[in-house]
C-alpha positions as CSV (number, residue, x, y, z in Angstrom):
1,M,-4.1,-12.2,-4.8
2,S,-1.2,-14.6,-4.3
3,L,1.9,-13.7,-2.2
4,E,4.1,-13.6,-5.3
5,T,1.9,-11.2,-7.2
6,T,1.5,-9.0,-4.1
7,N,5.2,-9.0,-3.6
8,F,5.9,-8.0,-7.2
9,L,3.3,-5.3,-7.3
10,L,4.4,-3.8,-4.0
11,G,8.1,-4.1,-5.1
12,L,7.1,-2.1,-8.2
13,G,5.3,0.4,-6.1
14,T,8.3,0.7,-3.8
15,V,10.6,1.5,-6.7
16,A,8.1,4.1,-8.0
17,L,7.8,5.7,-4.5
18,Q,11.7,5.8,-4.2
19,V,11.9,7.6,-7.5
20,A,9.1,10.0,-6.6
21,T,10.6,10.6,-3.1
22,A,14.1,11.4,-4.6
23,G,12.5,13.8,-7.1
24,L,10.4,15.5,-4.4
25,F,13.5,15.8,-2.1
26,A,15.4,17.4,-5.0
27,L,12.5,19.8,-5.6
28,Y,12.4,20.7,-1.9
29,L,16.1,21.5,-1.9
30,F,16.0,23.6,-5.1
31,R,12.5,25.1,-4.8
32,E,13.7,28.6,-4.1
33,R,16.1,28.9,-7.1
34,V,13.7,28.7,-10.0
35,L,10.2,30.3,-10.3
36,E,8.7,27.2,-11.9
37,L,10.1,25.0,-9.2
38,R,8.6,27.4,-6.6
39,R,5.1,27.0,-8.2
40,L,5.5,23.2,-8.3
41,A,6.6,23.2,-4.7
42,E,3.4,25.0,-3.7
43,L,1.4,22.4,-5.6
44,V,3.2,19.7,-3.7
45,R,2.7,21.5,-0.5
46,A,-1.1,21.7,-1.1
47,W,-1.2,17.9,-1.6
48,A,1.4,16.8,0.9
49,L,-0.9,16.2,3.8
50,P,-3.5,14.2,1.8
51,A,-0.7,12.2,0.2
52,A,0.9,11.4,3.5
53,F,-2.4,10.3,5.0
54,A,-3.1,8.1,2.0
55,L,0.4,6.5,2.1
56,S,0.2,5.8,5.9
57,L,-3.3,4.4,5.5
58,A,-2.2,2.2,2.6
59,A,0.9,1.0,4.5
60,T,-1.2,0.1,7.5
61,A,-3.8,-1.8,5.4
62,L,-1.1,-3.6,3.5
63,S,0.8,-4.6,6.6
64,L,-2.4,-6.1,8.0
65,Y,-3.1,-7.8,4.7
66,Y,0.3,-9.5,4.8
67,S,-0.2,-10.7,8.3
68,E,-3.9,-11.4,8.5
69,V,-4.7,-12.5,5.0
70,L,-1.5,-13.9,3.5
71,G,-0.3,-15.3,6.9
72,V,3.1,-13.6,7.0
73,E,3.8,-13.5,10.8
74,P,5.5,-10.2,11.7
75,C,8.8,-10.3,13.6
76,P,9.7,-7.9,16.5
77,L,11.3,-5.4,14.1
78,C,8.2,-5.5,11.9
79,W,6.2,-4.6,15.0
80,W,8.4,-1.7,15.9
81,Q,8.0,-0.3,12.4
82,R,4.2,-0.7,12.7
83,I,4.3,1.1,16.0
84,F,5.7,4.2,14.2
85,V,3.4,4.1,11.2
86,Y,0.0,3.1,12.6
87,P,-0.5,6.2,14.8
88,Q,0.3,8.4,11.7
89,V,-2.9,7.3,10.1
90,V,-4.9,8.9,13.0
91,L,-2.6,11.9,13.4
92,L,-2.5,12.7,9.7
93,G,-6.2,12.0,9.3
94,L,-7.1,14.4,12.1
95,A,-4.6,17.0,10.7
96,L,-6.1,16.7,7.3
97,Y,-9.6,17.1,8.7
98,W,-8.6,20.2,10.8
99,R,-6.1,21.5,8.1
100,D,-3.4,21.4,10.8
101,Y,0.0,21.6,9.2
102,G,1.7,21.8,12.6
103,I,1.5,18.0,12.7
104,S,4.4,17.7,10.3
105,G,7.1,17.9,13.1
106,Y,5.4,14.9,14.9
107,S,5.1,12.9,11.7
108,I,8.8,13.6,10.9
109,A,9.9,12.5,14.4
110,L,7.8,9.2,14.2
111,S,9.1,8.6,10.6
112,L,12.8,9.1,11.6
113,V,12.6,6.5,14.3
114,G,10.6,4.1,12.2
115,A,13.1,4.6,9.3
116,G,15.9,3.7,11.7
117,F,14.2,0.4,12.6
118,A,13.4,-0.3,9.0
119,L,17.0,0.4,7.8
120,Y,18.4,-1.9,10.5
121,H,15.9,-4.6,9.6
122,H,16.7,-4.3,5.9
123,V,20.5,-4.6,6.6
124,L,19.8,-7.6,8.8
125,Q,17.9,-9.3,5.9
126,V,20.5,-8.6,3.2
127,M,23.7,-9.2,5.2
128,P,25.0,-12.7,5.8
129,S,23.3,-14.5,8.6
130,G,24.6,-13.7,12.1
131,T,26.1,-10.3,11.1
132,L,23.6,-8.3,13.2
133,P,21.7,-9.4,16.3
134,C,18.1,-10.3,15.8
135,P,15.7,-9.7,18.7
136,A,13.3,-12.5,17.6
137,A,12.2,-15.3,19.8
138,A,9.7,-17.0,17.5
139,V,9.8,-15.4,14.0
140,S,13.3,-14.5,12.8
141,C,13.9,-10.9,11.7
142,A,16.4,-12.2,9.1
143,Q,13.8,-14.3,7.2
144,R,12.9,-12.6,3.9
145,F,9.4,-12.9,2.7
146,V,9.9,-10.4,-0.1
147,F,13.0,-9.9,-2.3
148,E,12.1,-8.1,-5.5
149,F,14.4,-6.6,-8.1
150,G,17.4,-7.9,-6.1
151,Y,17.0,-5.4,-3.2
152,V,13.4,-4.7,-2.2
153,T,12.5,-6.3,1.1
154,L,9.5,-5.7,3.4
155,P,11.7,-3.5,5.7
156,L,13.0,-1.5,2.7
157,M,9.3,-0.9,1.7
158,G,8.9,0.5,5.2
159,F,12.0,2.6,5.0
160,T,10.8,4.0,1.6
161,L,7.4,4.8,3.2
162,F,9.0,6.6,6.1
163,A,11.4,8.6,3.7
164,A,8.4,9.6,1.6
165,L,6.5,10.7,4.7
166,I,9.5,12.8,5.8
167,V,9.8,14.5,2.5
168,L,6.1,15.2,2.3
169,M,6.0,16.6,5.8
170,L,9.0,18.9,4.9
171,F,6.7,20.4,2.3
172,A,3.7,20.5,4.6
173,R,5.5,22.3,7.5
174,P,3.9,25.7,8.3
175,V,5.7,28.5,6.5
176,K,7.3,30.9,9.0
177,S,7.1,34.6,8.2
178,R,10.3,36.6,7.9
179,S,9.3,38.6,11.0
180,D,9.5,35.5,13.3
């Protein structure tokens, strides 16, 4: 598949994931107010861990596809984002296997830091050149390889992924009993 086609499809997927994440976050906030929302929230909770694992696995595979197949060399900020998503494949995979919902706090922590790098990187790419410092020596962090729908960049795809993982892990967190 060509770079342009891949960019368009991933841009479309990013917008869909942004809409889904916003909807899930709203559901999380209002889940206790309406009985039907509570039931829907329980369904999301049941699927949160498998969905988070699938998203982290897909993100890892796609980042490697971009760099190893399409030849898009990652910059230092791309590597930092990868550092915070790659381990989640293993952590979430093991948590899924063991049905360990206690992993959610670790995933949220990794995702918060990764989202910070992704947001900084996105701003670096959309602001005028020289606005923010770039830690790159060889590959510039300000170079855009993706710019779909007038705002979707590779770092924004990463930010969207991290936001989705955070929301899913909020649902997956172990429920504390009222006696705790």
